N, C-alpha and C positions, 0 to 999 in steps of 0.2 A: 623461392619467394618467402622471405622472413618478414613476419608481421609482429610489431610490438602493440600490445593492447594495454592501454592505460586505464586501470580500474578493474577490480575483481568483484563488481556488483553483478546483478543478474544479466545485464546487457553484455558486459565484458566476458563473463564466464560462458554465456551462450555463444558468443562470437568465437571464442577460443575452442569451444567444443565442436562447432561446425567446421572450423578450419582444420582442426586436428583429424577429424573423421575423413576429411577430403585429402589428407596427406600433406597439408600445408603447415610448415613449422611456424610456431608462434611463441611469444614470451609475454606473460602477463605481469604487470607491476601494480601492486596494491599498497597504498600508504598505510593502511591499518594492518593489524596483526592477524586478522581473520578475513575470510571472504564475506561478501554480502552487501557491502556498501551501507545503504539505509535499511536493508532487509536483514537484520542481524538480531541475535539473542545473546543474553548473558545469564550466568548462573550465580546466585548468591551463595555465600559460604554455607548456609543451611539447606541448600538444595532446591530453591525456587528458580524456575526458568522465566526470565523476563524479556519480552520482545522490546525492541526500540520503537515503542508506540504500538497501539492496537492494530494488528494486521491479520488478514486472513488470505487464504489461497482459494480462489474460486475454481471448482472442478470443471466449469464450462469454458475456462480459458483454453483456446486452441494451442497456444504455445506450451502451456503446462502439460497438456495431454501428450504433446509431441516430444518434449524434452525431459520430462520428469517421470519417475516411477512413483505415482501417487500412493500406491498401497504401501510401499516400503517407508514412506514418511510417517506412517502410524498416526496416532492421535485420533481425531474424530471430526464430526461435522456438526455445525450449529443447526438447530431447527430452522426450517424455512418459514420465517415470520418474526414476531417480536413479542416481548413481554412488556406491557404497559404498566408503569409503576409511578408512584408519587402522588396519586389523587384517589386514594381509596385502596381497596384490595387489588393486588396484581391481577391483570387479565391478559390472556394470550391472544395473539392475532396470527392465524395461519396464513400461508401464502394463498391468495384468492384463486390462483390457477390450480392449486393442488387440493384444496379443501374449501370450496366456495361457501358451503353452508355454514361451516364452523367459522369462517372468516366473517361472514355477514352477521352472525350471532354475536361475535366478539365486538364488532365495530359498533353495534347498537348501544353498548354501554360506554363507549369512548368517543365516537364521532358519529355524525349523521350518516345514515345508511347510504345516502346519495354519494357521499365521498367514497364509500366502499365500492360502489358501482363504477364511479369514475376511475378509481385506482385499478380495478379489474380491466377496464377498457384500455387504460394507459399501459398496463403491463402487456396486454395483447398486442398493442401497437408497437411497443418496444421489442417484443419477440419477433415481429415481422420485419423490423429493421427500418432504417431511414429516420426521418424526423427533422425538426427545425434546429437551427444553430443560433439561438438567442440566449439571453440570460435564463438560467434555470428557474429563478423566481418568476420571471415574466411568462415563461412557458407554462408553469403550473397554474398561475393565475388565469391564463388564457383558457385553461381547461375547466375553469369554474370551481376549483377547490375552495373550501371554506377557510376562514382564518383559523378555526380550530384545527383543521387538518395541518396547517403549517406549524402551529405550536405543538401539536401532539404527535405528528409523524414526520412531516417533510423536513423540518429543520433538525430534529434529533437524528433521523436516519440518513436522509440525503446529505444534510449538512455535515454529518459525521463521516460519511463515505468520501465526500469531496473535500473534507477538511475546510469547509467554507460555510459557516452558519448563515451568512448573508445570501447564499445561493446565487452568487454572481458568476459562477463558472458556466461554461457552455452547457446548454440543455442536451447537446449531443453526448456529453459525458454521462449525464443523469440517465438518459435512455440506454446508453451502453451498459452501465452498471445494472440497471433494472433488468435488462435482458439477461445478463449473466447470472444475477441472483435468482431470476425466475426459472432458468433452465438448468441450473447446477446447484452445487452445495458449497457452502462456505466452510472450508477445511482449516483445521488448526493442527499442524504437525505435532507429533508427540514430543519432539525435542525443541519445539519453538519454531517460529517462522524462519530462523536462521538455518534450519535444516535444509531448506530449498537450495541455498547457495552451497551448503556443505555437500549436498548430493551432486550438484553440477561440478564443483571443484574436484570431487572424487573421480570424475570421468577423465581428468587431465593427468598427465605425468607430473609427479610432485616437483620435478625440477623446472617445469614450464611456468610455474607461478612463484613469484618472489614477493613475499609479504614484508611489511615495514620498509618498503622502498618507495619513497616519494619521488615522483617525476617533477623536475623543476621547469623544464621547457622542452619544446620540440626542436629538433635539429633540421635545418633546411640546407639544401645544396642546389644552386641554380633554380630556386623557386619551388623545389620539390621536397616533400618531407622525406628525411633519410634516417630518422632515428630519434632518440630522446637523450636528455641529460638528466641524471639522477641528482638528488639533493647532495649526495656524497661527492659529486663531481664526475662520476663515471659516465662515459659516453657509450651508448648502446646503439649500434648501427642496425638499420632495418630497411626493407624495401617499401614498407607501408606502415602507417601508424593509425590506430583506431583509438580515438578518445572516447572511452565509455565511462564518462563521468558526468556529474551534474553541471548545470550551466555556469555557475561561478567558477568551477574548476577549469572548464573549457576556455572561458574568457581569460583566466589567469595564464594558462599554458600557451595560449596564442598571443597573449599580450595585447589584445584588442577586444572591444565590445564591452557593454555594461550589462550585467545579469538583470533579467527582468524580475518582476515581483514574484514572490513565492509565499506559500502558506506554511504555517507551523502547526505542530500538534503537541499536546501535553497530556501525560497519562500518570495517574497514581496507581501503584500496585499495593494491594493489601493481602495479608494472610488472615485466614480464619480457621477456627476449629470445627466448624460445621457448615453445611451447605444451607444457605438461606432459602433456596427454592430448588425445585427439581427441573430437569430438562436443560438442554443447551440453547438457551434463549439469549438474545441481545436485549438488554433492558433499556427502555426508552422512557425517560421522565418528561414531564411537560417542559417546554422551553419558556423560560422567563428570566428577567434580568437578575433576580436574586439568587438563582440557582446556577452554580458554576458547572454542573455536570451536564454533558451533552449526551452521553450514553455509557453503558457499563456492561460487563459480562463476567459471570462466574466461570472462569476458564476451565477449571477442573471438572465442571460438569460435562465438558467436551473432551478434554485431554487430561485425565487424572495424573499423568506422568509429569506434568508441569510443576507439581508440588510434592513434598515428601509424603510418604504414606500416611493416610489419616488426616492430612491437612488440605486446605482449600486456598485457591488463588483468585483474587478479584483484579480485573483491569478496569479502571474508571477513567474515561476520557473527559477532560474538562476543556472549557473554552480558554485558550491560552492567555487571553488578555483580560480575563475576569479578575477583579480585585481579590477574590478568594481562591483563585486557581491554585496557588501554592500551599494553601492551608489544608494539610492532610487531616487534621482533626475535624475541621468543618466538613470536608468532603466525606469522611468516614461517617459522620453523623447523618448526612443526607442519605447515603446508601442504606445505613442501618434503619432509618425511619421508614423506608419503603416496606420493610418486612417486620416492623415492630421489634427490631433487635436492639441491643445496646451498642452504643458506639465503641465501647471497649472490646467488643468481639472482633473488631477489625484492627489488626496491627499493621501500621505502615511499614512497607518494605523499601520503596523507592519512589521518587518522582522523576520522570524522564521527560524532558522537553526537547523536541527536535525543531530547531529554528528553520532549517531548510528541509521541509518534509516533501512537498510537491511544488512544482512551478505553477504559477497562475495560468489557467487555461480558459480565458474568456471567450465569448463568441468570436469566431474567426481565427482562433489560435493556430489552427492547422495551416493557415495560409500566410501567417506573418513571417517575415524574413528573420533569419538568425541574426543575433546581435553582432556576430563576428564577420558577417558578410560572406563572400564566396570563399570556399576552401581551396587551397592549392592542391596540385596533383600529389597523390600518395597519402592523402590525409582524409580520414572519415570520422564522423561523429556518430555515436550510438547512445541510446538511453533517453531519458525524458527531456533532455535538452533539445531533441529533435523529434520526439514521438509523444504519445500520450503518457500520462503519469499513472502507470499501473504495472503490476507484475507481468501481465501478458504483453503489454506494449514494450516493456524493457527487453524481454526475451526476444520478441519479434524483431525489434530494431537491431539487436545483436546478431541475430541470424541473417537479417537482410544485409548488414555490413559485410559479414563473412562471405555470403554468396556473391556479392559484388566483386570482392577481391578474387574469389575463385574463378569467376567468369573472366575477369581481366587477365588473370594468369593463363587461363586456357586460350585466350585470344592472342597471347604473345607466343 
């Protein structure tokens, strides 16, 4: 049973890993020159490692614990909480489940204490599992949170996690992420987030992954998928094909269906000669129309190897559609002002915008039909085109596709 996997993102690599371990031959095609899909990192000429957008790996992800060696990824973990900036002296907020007294004391200077209590109960509810499937904003408002909570925490934090400052995504996602953040650590690999895909790819035989090979279309014979055609014109035969790609790519390869709405993300990277603060905190400024920054992190406080020795690296996520989103000088001035630093202390490295970062996942997204309709025999789809948009969901969907093929082969 030969399987062709289209896409060497986390879903495709996990699918190939599970197939290979079961003794099922497979061949992975990746259009880019490196594995990872949207979970990739690049290195600047002077040695800074920049991820394609701000991304973390949550240690509480079941698929991460199952398929990755977290220790060998190196790096470090963010503190469980946040650093409030932009309206006076920076103040820390600890995870209310891990340090309730410290968290309550911190909230007193930032938000009403009643919001802290509501957040603690919400976190407990998230850990227990379940919950509503409505707009995240409506869900939080129904829990009685104040307007200040939205501006000071919900939009910068949850809006950043969901890549949706309007909080229009499903509340099931909000609760799922809150559960994972509450019960695990947000990890930053020492070689950048792309190290995840690198580790998965290293578990495969080098000849089983072909990079810089764009798949043009799927081959069919009597209504069954029988391989793929590469951009070069080469035909590759297979018994099964797994499309482990984003929704626009799946629609293109099948020649049918219209991709659904997606969210983008935009990140500025800055170098600095000193650390503006201590500890591995995610910095949350107040949400307002004049401020393009959604959240920021001094990455080298978590993983010093992301910058040359003695240097520091900032990741600053901005609202993609803000009129000053592209203005590196303005964004640097905003970040510097939080710590009474000079704007010139932050040297722009790069501005990365990812137009298709995650698909929209509104209430009911898990029940909506795929835009391409029913799949023919021999063809499977993996990745966030058919699952949730997270590292965990991508890997889980890849594993599920592989297991389905393995069971099918065993039945024959």
